N, C-alpha and C positions, 0 to 999 in steps of 0.2 A: 193745594198740596202738590198736584202734578206739575203745575206751571212753575212752582218754586224749584222742584227737582230738575226740570228741564233747563231752567236758567242756570242752576248750579253746574250741570254737566257742560253747558255751553261755555261757561267761564273756565272750567277745568280744562276743556279742550284747547282754549286759547293760551292758557298759562303754562301747561305742562311742556317741558322740553325733553324729558326722557320717557321712553316707552314703559308702560306698566301692563299687567295682565288685563286690566279693564280698559286700557287706552294704549294699544300697541302701536298705533300710528298717530302721533301727536299732530300731524298735518291735518288730518280729517276728523280725528276723534272716533273713527269707526272701530268696532271690535271685529277683527278679521277672523273668520272661522275657516280653518283648513283641515280639521280632522272630523271624522264621522262621530256622531253622537251615540255613545255606548252606555250612558247612564242618564238618569233624569236630570234635566237642566231647564232653567227658565231664562228667557230673553226678556229684558225689561225695557220699558218705554223711555227710559232716560238715556238710551244709547242707540246708535245705528249699527246694525250687524251686517257685515260684508261677507258674502259667500265667496270664498277663495277657490272654489272648484265645485265638483258634484258632492254635496254634503248629504249623507244618509243618516236618518234616524233608524238605528239598528233595532232588530227584534229585542223586545224586553225593555227598551228605553222609551222615555216620554219627553218630548220637547214641548214646553209650555211657552206661549208667546203672549205677553201682556197687551191689552188694548192700547192703541196708539203707537205701537212699535213699528219701525221702518227697517226692512231687510233689503239690501241691495246686492245684486249679482254682478260679479266682474265680467268683463267681456271675454268671449271665448267661443270657439266653434269646434265641431267634431268631438273628439274625446275630451277636449278641454272646455266644453260647454258647461257653464255653471247652472246648478239647479238644486232645489231642496227635494230630496227623495225620502219618502217614508216607506221603509221596507215592511214586508209582511211581519206582523207581530210588533211593529213599532207603533207609537202613538203620537199624534200631533194634536195638541190642545191649543188651537189658535182662535181664541174667543175675543174678537173685537166687539165694539158696540157701534151704534149709529153715530154717536158723537166722537168716538175714538176708533175708527177702523184701523186694521192692520194693513200696511202697504208693502207689497213685494215689488221691487222695481230695479232699475239699472243704477250702477254707480255713476253714470252720467247724469242722473236725475238729482237735482239739488234740493228736493223736498226733504224736510226735517220733521222730527217729532213735534217741534214747536209749531210748524205749519198746521199739522193735524190738530193739535190741541187748540189752535186758534180758529179751527173750522175751515181752513184752506186746504181742500183735498186734492186739487189739481197740481200738476207739475209746474214749478215756477219757471222752468227753462226749456222743457221738451214739448214739442208739439204732439198732439194725441194720435198722430199717424206714424210716428217713428217707432219701428219695430226691429226685432232681431238683435237687441243689444245684450241679451243674456238668455238663459234657458227658460225655466218655469217651475211649477210646483207639481210633483208627481206623487200620488198616494196609491199604494198597492196593498191588496188584501187577499183573504183566503176564501172568498165566495166563488161560486161556480162560474165558469166561462165556457164558451163554445169555441174550441180551437182544435186544430189538427196539424200534423206534419206528415212527412212521408210514411210514417208508420201507423197513421190513423189518428184516432182521438187522443187528445192529451188534456190533462186536468190543470196543468200549469204551463206557462210559457213566458218568455222574456219580453218585457215591455219595450216598445220601440224607443230608440234614443239612448238606451243603456247598453254598453258592450256586453256580449255574452260572457265575458270573463268575470263580470261582476254579478255574483249570485244574488245580490240584493235586488236585482232587477226582475226577479221571478214573481209572478202573480198567479192567482187562481188556486182553487182547492175545493172543499166540500162544505164549508161553513158559511151558509148564506147570512147568518146573523153576526158575522165577524165585525169587530169594532176597531176602527183605525183612529178614533178620536173625535174631535169637534172642530169644524171649520165654520166660523161665523163672522160676518162683516170683514171680509178681506178683499183687497183690490190688488190684482196682478197686472203689471204694466210693462210694455216695451220689450217683451220676451219673444221666445220662439227662435233662438239662434239655430243656425243650420248645423246638423249633426252628420251630414254626408249624403251624397246622392240626391240632393234636393229635398231631404227629409228634415223637418223642423220639429221642435218641441212645442206641444200645446201650452196654452196658458195654464189650464188645470187639467191634468191627466188623472183618470180614475180607473185603475186596473183591478178587477176582482174585488172591489170594495163592497162590504156587507152592510146590512140594514142597521147594525149596531152603531154605525158611524152617522154623525149629525153634520149635514152640510146645508147651510142656508145663508142667504145674503152674500153673494159672490159677484164681484165685478171683474171683467177682463177688458183691458184697453190696449189696443195696438199690439196684438200678438201676431207674429209673422205666420204662424200656422193657425190651427183652430182655436176657438175660444175655450170650450170645454169638450173633452172627448172621453166617452165611457167605453171601456173594454170589458164586456161582461159585468158580472157583479149584480148586486141587488139594491145598492144604496139609493135612497130618495134624496132629491135636491130641490130646495125651494128658493125662489127669489134670485134669479140669475140675470145679470145685465152684461151683454157682450157688445162692445163698440169697436169698430175698425179691425176686425179679424182679417188677417191677410189671406186666409183660406175660408174654412167653414165656420159658421156661427156655433152650431151644436152638432156634434158628430157622435154616432153610436155604432158599436161593433160587437160581435161575438156574443149576441143574445143578452144584452143588458136587460135586467128584469125589474127595473125600478120606475119611478115617476119623477118627472121634472114639472114643477107647478109654479106658475107665475114667472114669466121670463120676458125679456126685451132684447131684441137683436137689431143692431143698426150698422149698416155700412160694411158688411163683410164682402169680400171680393170673390169668394168661392160659392158654395151652396149655403143658403140660410140653414138648411137641415141636410145633413149627409147621413142617412139612416140605413146602415147595412145589416144584413141578416147573419145567421149563424155560420160559423166556419167548421163546425164539427156536428156530431149527431145530437147534442143537447140543444133543445129549442125552447126559447122563452121570448116573451114580448114585453115591451115597455109602453109607457103612457107619457105624452107631452101635452100639457093642458094649460089654458089660461095664459096665452102669450100674444105679444104684439111684435111684429117684424116690420122694419122699414127697409125696403129692399134697395133703396138708393139714398146715399148721402150726397146731396147736391153741393154742399159746401166744400167737400173734399173730392168731388167728382169720382165717387166710388159706386160701382154697380155690381150686384150679385150675378152669378152665372144663371141660376134658376131659383125658383121659389121653394120647391121641396123636391128632394131627390132620394128615392128609395131603390132597393134591389127587388128583384122578383121574389126573393125568399125572405124579405124583411118582415118582422112582426112588430107592429106599432099602431097605437091609437093616437090620432091627432085630434084634439078636442078643444073647442073654444079658442081658435087662433085667428087673428086678424092680420092680414098682410097688406101694407100700403107702400107707396113709393114705387109702384110697378110700372115698368116701361116695356115697350114692344120687344118681343123675343124672350122674355122671362116666362117660364112655364112650371106647372106642377107636373112631374114626370112619373111614369109607370103607375098610373092610377088603377090598373087592373091587378096589381100584386094582391094575391088572395088574402094575405094576413095583415094588410094595411087598411085601417078603418079611418075614414074621414067623418068627423062629427062637428058640425058648425064651424067649418073652416071658411073664412070670409076673405075674398079678394076685393080690394078697393078698386074695382073697375066697373064700367057700365054693364048692365045685365045683358045687353045685346052683343057684347064683345067677349063675354066670359069664356066662350069656347076657344078663343084665341090664346088663352093663358093656361090651358089644360091640354096636355099631350095625350089625347084620346077622348073617349066619351066622358062628359062631365058627371062625376058621381053625385048622388043626391046630397051628400054631406058637404059639398063645395058650392058656395053661393057667391053672388056679387053683392058689393056694398058692405054694410056692417059697421062696426065700431070697435074701438080698442078693447082688449080683453085683459091686458096686464094692469096691475094696480100701481099707479105712479108713486104713491106714498111710500111704497116699500123700497124705492130706489133713490130717495131724497138725500142719502148720505154719500152718493157716488160722485166721482169726477164727471161722469156723464151728465148728471143733473146740474152740477155746478157750471158746466159749459153750455147749459141750455139745450141739450141734445135729446131730451125726452120728448121727442116730437109726437104730438097727437095723444099723449097720455094725460 
């Protein structure tokens, strides 16, 4: 049924000479989105949707995206960077499947819904290290954050990358059970366009997102900034794959109070983990468990800055994590931070050289050797898997 629909839309795209609401650009067949989403709408898998700017799902509206749908962002930087932004009170129901993931990518990417339906999940024309071609996906909620300004503590603040003139960029509040929707089986690629002063958009940004939100099975490929970054909130995230992040693999700020369970990070050039502490008086901690990190992608000559980076005031438990691909100069930093707990963190190095890869006395929870901790089967739907990059899983 799906393949027949895809074939029909492909034929329509070739034959139509005049624009229509469903086919405004006969050249490409893409549906160009230029206005914010103010009422419930569904994006279907028989079309490609093109973000013509920063598109916001406004409070009270729900954007539903069918499995196998492709969304492409136009090129742009600064205020013209394209992104899908879910404002507080808005809902994103992006529920792909392992057979039909939802793909967010650049208009330079020639991938089609037909490719996804055929099980071809990689880009047919872009290399997996090309980044910065568009923005990314930003979800904002009403859960608590730890932030401050010159006047002291604040319960809400503007997300990075969105101009302060756009009130839809505010996040934070007092509802830790807030619900921003469902994100399941999505792949975000080639994003992270520069928004000014060397600041780029993350692949997936989560600001003040609450536990009512479901996020699982997420892939980030070739983002110019971080793979996933949390700014406070309480949302839990399961099954995350980050390949070729131009900065950090997983980044946390402002007392995120959730858990990420089962993750794989390969080939980031910043920190594998950039785990910052509270910025205001509200203090909460998070958990990162069951993960495998490959610190070096030799095929692309990519090396991370360090193995784990935390602040002195960070609050995090790192549990059942295996880090391989380690080379000289990479270290776990600030191991004396009082609210950072290492439990079964394994570095793939010789036991007699373990101290060389830890900046300070080696905590009891960090050991040499070990084995993978992420579950490979949960990432079989990704471009990363298709490219044979699930090393050691």
